[in-house]
N, C-alpha and C positions, 0 to 999 in steps of 0.2 A: 823414033818420033811417033810413028803410027801406033806403036804399042802404048806409048804414053797417053796419046789422045784417047785410045780405046779405054785405058784405065780410068782416066778422068771422066769420060762419058758414063762409065758404069757406076762410078762413085756418085755422080750427079743424079743418075736415075734412081740409085738406091736411096739417096737423101730425099728425093722427091716422093718416093713411095712412103718413106717414114713420115714425112710431113702430111701427106694425104691421109694416111691411116689415122694420125693424131687428129687432124682436122675433122674427119668423118665421125670419129668417136666423141669428140668434145662438143662440136657445134650442135648436133641433134639434141644432146642433153640440154644445152643452153636454150635451143628453140622450144623444147618441151617445157622447160622451166618457165620460159617467158609466156607460153600459152597458158600454163597453170596459173601464173600470177595474174594474167589478163582475165581468165575465166573465173577465178575464185572470188566470191563475194567479199566486199570490204568488211573488215571486222567492225561490228556495231558495238558501240558503248551501251552497256545495260543501263536503262533508265529506271530507277527504283522509285516507288511511291513511298513516301515517308509516313509511318504510323507510329504512334507513341502509346505505350502502356505505362500509366502512372501507378507506382507501387507505394502505398501508404500503410501506416499502422503505427501503433505505439512502439516506443523503444523496447528492444528485447524480444520483439515478436518473431524475428527470423527473416526479415525482408532481404537483407544482404545475401544470406545463404540461399534463399529462393532464387534471387536474380542470378547468382553464380550457377546454380543448378540448371536454370532455364537456358542460359547463354552458353554453357559449356557441356551440358549433358553429363555432368559429374557432380557428386555431392562432397561436402567436406564436414568435418566434425565440429568446427567452430568458426566464428567470424567476429572480427572486431566491430564494436558499435560504430554506426555511421553518425558522425558529428556534423555532417553537412549534406552532401549529395553523393549519390552513387549511380552510375549508369553502365549499361552494356548494350550491345547491338546484335541483332539477329537478321540475317538475310534469308528471305524465304519467298520463292516464287514471285519475284518482282517486287517484293516488299522489303523496305529497310525499316526494321522494327526497333525502336529505341525503348529499352526498359529503364525508366527513370525513377529512382528512389529518392524521396526527401526524408531526412531523418525524423524520428518520432519523438524527440525530446520536447518538453513543454515550449521552449523558445521557438523551435522550428515548426511546430504544429500551427503557429499563427500564419505561416506562409503557405500552407497547403493549398488553400483555395485559389491562390494566384496561378497555380499550375494546372488547374482543371480545364481551362479553356483550350489548351493545346492537346489534351488527351483524347484518345479514341476509346480506351477502356480503362477503368479504374480497378486495380487489384488491391483489396484491403486485407491485410494480414493480421490475424489475432493469435495470441499465445493461448492455446487451449488449456494450459495449466494455470494461467494467471486469472483465476476467478475473481480475485479481489479488484482487478482493474477493468473487468469486462464492461462495467457500467460506464467507465470513462471512454472506452473504445466505442461503445454504442453511441454516446453523446457526440463524439468527434465524427463518426461515420454519418450520422443523420444530418449533421450540419453540412457536410460535404454534399449529401444527396439533395439537400434543399438548394444548394448553389447551382447544381447541374441536374435538373430533373430527368434528362434523357440519356445521361451517360451510362452505358452498360457497366454492370458491376459484377466482379467475381470476388467472393469472400473466401479466403483460405484459412481454415482453422488449423493452424500449424502445431507441430509438436505432438501429433497423435501417437507417436511412438512411446510417449511417457505414460506410465500407469495412472498418473493423476489427471490426465487430460479429460476434459468434458467431451461427451459424445456430440455428434452433429445436431440432433434435435435440441440438446441443451444450449449449444452455441446459437442455434437459430432463434431460440426463445430469448436468450440473454441479450442478443443484438437487436431484438424486436424487428426481425426481417419481415414478419407478417404485416408490419405497418406500411411497408412499401407498396402503395396501391397505384402509383402513377404508371404510365406506360414505360416500363424499364425492364430490361433483361437482367435477371439476377441469378447467379449460380453460387452455391455453397459447396465447398470441397474440403475434405480433411486431408492434410498433407503432413509429411515429415521431411524436412529439408536436409536431414543428415543421413537418412537411411533410404529414402526414395522407394518406399514400398513396405512400410510397417503394416501390421495386421489390419488396422482400420484406416489406412491412408490411401489416397489416390496417388499413383505414381506421378512424379513431376513431369515426366515425358508426356503423360496424358494431359496434364494442365497446359503444357506448351502447345500440344496439338489443338486443344480446344481454343486457345487464344489465337493461334494462327488461322484456324478456320473462321473464327469470328471476324478477324481483320480482313481475310480474303473476301468475305461477303460484303465488305464495305467498298471494295474496289469499283463496283459498278453502281454504287449508291450515289444519287445526286445529293450533294451537300447543301445546296441552296445557301451558300455563304456560311455554313456552320460546319464544325468539325465532327458533329455528332449525328448519327443516323437516326432516321425515324424507326421506332421499334414497334413491335406488335404488343399484344396484351401482356401485362406483367406476369411472369411466372418464376417461381423459385424452385430450383432443382437441387436436391441433396444427393451427392454422388460419392460412392465409395468404390474402391478397387483394391482388392487385397486377397 
């Protein structure tokens, strides 16, 4: 009987030791985990400022390919015509940037001006090889500029990879950009939406960076009830990167 009691006591002691070891190993981890959860800052939901880039131009200018390149950092060889609207989104340093394209066919051009009021920058795309319709592009562009005198403007002379493309000074003249005398920021760039870096083209990554920098500068600008910033003296810059 004494031996049995001794055996049971040893078993209980061994079991107690096992339980103590398990408890000492488990609960400190739980306590550390609890302290970590208590001390770690609550996950904050990012609050983005909404900005819109309105992309316009005649049909066939390459607007959809440019939006694709700006939003994905990749180029593609072709794109189906936009018969309505096309949009993409970029998140950049607290900004939620919407790239909104409205198709450039005759019927859709009548709706262009309705989208100007929500835009922070207008990107106007022209086909550098379509000299026959540059006068029409000029007419449409200046009507838009008349509607929104302060809206920053970036003109992309697209398809600079083609041998028949007009050079930037010719595009500048054909679009009568010298007539823009109001207080507006204007930039003219040569691009190629399918090669992103043809001999006389600005890389689309550079275009994207310029747009993001311009929108970042609006973050601290007082809007005074308007979507458009107050700009300094009008200047037109022709940029090439190749």
